[in-house]
N, C-alpha and C positions, 0 to 999 in steps of 0.2 A: 679580743679577736679570735674567731673560731679558726681551728687549723685542721688539715685532714693529711693523710699520708701521701706522699708524692707518688706511690705506687700507681693511684688512679690516673694520674696524668703521664705517667712515662709512656704507657702502652698507647695512648691515645696520640702523644707527640709522634711516636715511632710511625704509627699508622697513618697520620696526616702527612708526615714528612715523605713516605712512601708513594702515597697518592701524588703529592706535588712534584715530586721528581718524575713520575710517569707523565703526569699532563706537561711537564717542561720538555719532555723527550717528544712528546705528541705533537705539541705546538712547532718545535723544530722539523720535525718531519712534514708537517702540513705547510709550513713556510718554505721548505725546500721543494715540495712539490709544487707549489705555486710558482717558484722561480722557473721550473720546467715548464710548465703552461705558458707562462708569458714568453719564454723564449721561443716557442712553437707557434704562438699565436700572436700576432701584432695587430690585429683588426681592433678598431675602437671599442666594439662591443665587448669583446673579450677582456680586453685591458680595463674598461670600465668596471666589469665585475671582478676582476682580478684585484683592482684597487680596493673595491669593497671587502673582499676578503682580508687584503692586507691590513686594512683598517681594524677591521674585526680581530685579527691577530695581535696586532699591537696592543689594542685594549685588554685583550684577555691576558697578554703577556704581563702587562702593569698588574692587573688583579693577581695573578700568580705570584709576582714579586711582592706585592703588598701582604699576600697570606703567608708567604714563607718568611717574612720579616716579622709579622705579628706572631708566628709560631715560634720563631728563633726568640723572640723577646721573652714570650711566654716561658719557654725552656729555661731560659737564663735565669728568669726571676724565680722560677720555680726550684731551680738549683740553689739559688742564693738562700732562699728561704730555707730549704732542706738542710743546708749547712749551718743555718743560724738556729734553727729549731729542732734540732735531732731528728731529720728525716720526714719532718712536717712541713706543709705550706699553707698559706692564707687561702682560705675557701674561695676567695674572689679569682685567685689564679685558675682555681678549678673552673668556676663559671667562664673565664675568660675563654678556656680551651673548648669548652662547650659551645659557645659562639663561634670560635675559629672554625670547628667542627662543622657547625651548621652552615657557615659561609663556605666552607670547601665542599660540602654536598650542593650548595646552589650553583657554585662554580662548576661543578660537575654536569649539572643539568644544562648548563649555557653552552659548554663545551660540546655536549651530545648533541644538541640542536645545532650547532654550528657546523660540527662534523657531518651531519645528515644534510644540511643545505649545500656544503663544500662538495660533498659526494657528487650530487646531482651536477654542480659547476663542472667537475671532473670529468664525469660521463660525457657531458656536452662538450668539451673543448679537448679532450684527449683523443 
């Protein structure tokens, strides 16, 4: 079984973890702003649009939780491998972290698009 040094994954783990923490804070901010809009605007149209964004935030929060869980599992297994194999890990774990990184970038694009649409919503209803 081919092995590689864990140094290749440690920096990537940290980078992705920081991004996911940022987006967790971002989603919390967006959700809080949505609560403010709903309190100010009780009309059917505003509430309908607000519900759409609330549903999107729920979906993206679930995606964020899944990415975080996958990252933590990979980090844990990398640590176990490094402990058992003198600082080296199975190359499959490195492949997994690359996949998690790609999925995180896809998530970033989705959040960026959601944020742009949400901004239009806020301008309209604030």
